C-alpha positions as CSV (number, residue, x, y, z in Angstrom):
1,M,5.3,-17.1,7.2
2,K,2.5,-14.7,6.4
3,L,1.7,-13.6,2.9
4,H,2.5,-10.0,3.6
5,E,6.1,-10.9,4.1
6,I,6.5,-11.8,0.4
7,A,3.7,-9.8,-1.3
8,H,1.7,-6.6,-1.2
9,G,-1.8,-5.9,-2.4
10,R,-4.1,-3.4,-4.0
11,T,-7.9,-3.3,-3.8
12,G,-11.0,-1.6,-5.0
13,D,-14.7,-1.9,-4.7
14,K,-17.8,-1.5,-6.9
15,G,-21.2,-2.2,-5.5
16,T,-21.0,-5.4,-3.5
17,T,-17.9,-6.6,-5.3
18,S,-14.3,-6.2,-4.1
19,N,-11.3,-6.6,-6.4
20,I,-8.2,-7.7,-4.6
21,S,-4.8,-8.0,-6.2
22,I,-1.8,-9.8,-4.6
23,I,1.6,-8.9,-6.1
24,A,4.9,-10.7,-5.2
25,Y,7.7,-8.5,-4.1
26,R,10.2,-10.8,-5.8
27,P,9.8,-13.1,-8.8
28,E,11.2,-16.1,-6.9
29,N,8.2,-15.9,-4.5
30,W,5.7,-16.2,-7.3
31,P,5.5,-20.1,-7.3
32,L,4.6,-20.2,-3.6
33,I,2.0,-17.4,-4.0
34,E,0.5,-19.1,-7.1
35,S,0.2,-22.4,-5.3
36,E,-1.0,-21.3,-1.9
37,V,-3.2,-18.3,-2.5
38,T,-6.2,-20.0,-4.0
39,A,-9.8,-18.9,-4.6
40,D,-11.0,-21.4,-1.9
41,R,-8.6,-20.0,0.7
42,V,-9.6,-16.4,-0.1
43,A,-13.3,-17.3,0.1
44,A,-12.7,-18.9,3.5
45,I,-11.5,-15.6,4.8
46,F,-14.8,-13.8,3.9
47,G,-17.3,-16.5,4.7
48,P,-19.9,-18.6,2.9
49,D,-21.8,-15.9,1.1
50,V,-19.0,-14.8,-1.2
51,D,-18.2,-15.9,-4.7
52,V,-14.5,-15.7,-5.5
53,T,-12.9,-15.9,-9.0
54,R,-9.1,-16.0,-9.3
55,Y,-7.2,-14.6,-12.3
56,M,-3.5,-15.2,-12.7
57,L,-1.2,-12.6,-14.1
58,P,2.2,-14.5,-14.2
59,Q,3.9,-11.8,-16.3
60,L,3.3,-9.4,-13.4
61,F,3.9,-12.1,-10.6
62,A,0.4,-11.2,-9.4
63,L,-3.1,-12.7,-8.7
64,N,-6.3,-10.8,-9.0
65,F,-9.4,-12.0,-7.0
66,V,-12.9,-10.8,-7.8
67,V,-14.9,-11.3,-4.6
68,K,-18.6,-10.9,-5.1
69,N,-21.0,-10.3,-2.2
70,A,-18.1,-9.2,0.1
71,L,-19.3,-5.7,0.8
72,M,-22.6,-6.1,2.6
73,G,-24.7,-4.2,0.0
74,G,-21.9,-1.9,-1.1
75,V,-20.2,1.2,0.3
76,T,-23.3,3.4,0.2
77,R,-25.5,0.8,2.1
78,S,-22.9,-0.4,4.6
79,V,-22.7,0.8,8.2
80,A,-19.3,-0.9,8.6
81,L,-16.5,1.5,7.9
82,D,-13.8,-1.2,7.4
83,A,-15.8,-3.5,5.1
84,H,-15.0,-1.7,1.9
85,G,-12.6,-3.1,-0.7
86,K,-9.7,-0.9,0.4
87,G,-9.5,-2.6,3.8
88,L,-10.1,-6.2,2.7
89,V,-6.7,-6.8,1.2
90,Y,-5.2,-6.8,4.8
91,A,-7.3,-9.9,5.7
92,V,-5.8,-11.7,2.7
93,L,-2.2,-10.5,3.4
94,D,-2.6,-12.0,6.9
95,M,-2.9,-15.4,5.4
96,R,-0.4,-18.0,6.7
97,L,1.5,-19.8,4.0
């Protein structure tokens, strides 16, 4: 299954950093999300130049990832329209579990 089948996401961006949250639709899916959606797996999506920190929010059945160096110099310096934080969550939600 893909992550988007059991979770949704929210994102934001500031400078070269993206903030990505993954939230379980149902509490019973939280253990799978917690175990499978790791910082290493998220980093692998974005390549070798990113630095990913994972924060767990079990009371919300959510994970938050701070992904540094993901935005190619930030929104105002990027020529790529889809590289901003708002679009990056879809790459994570496409993850196969």
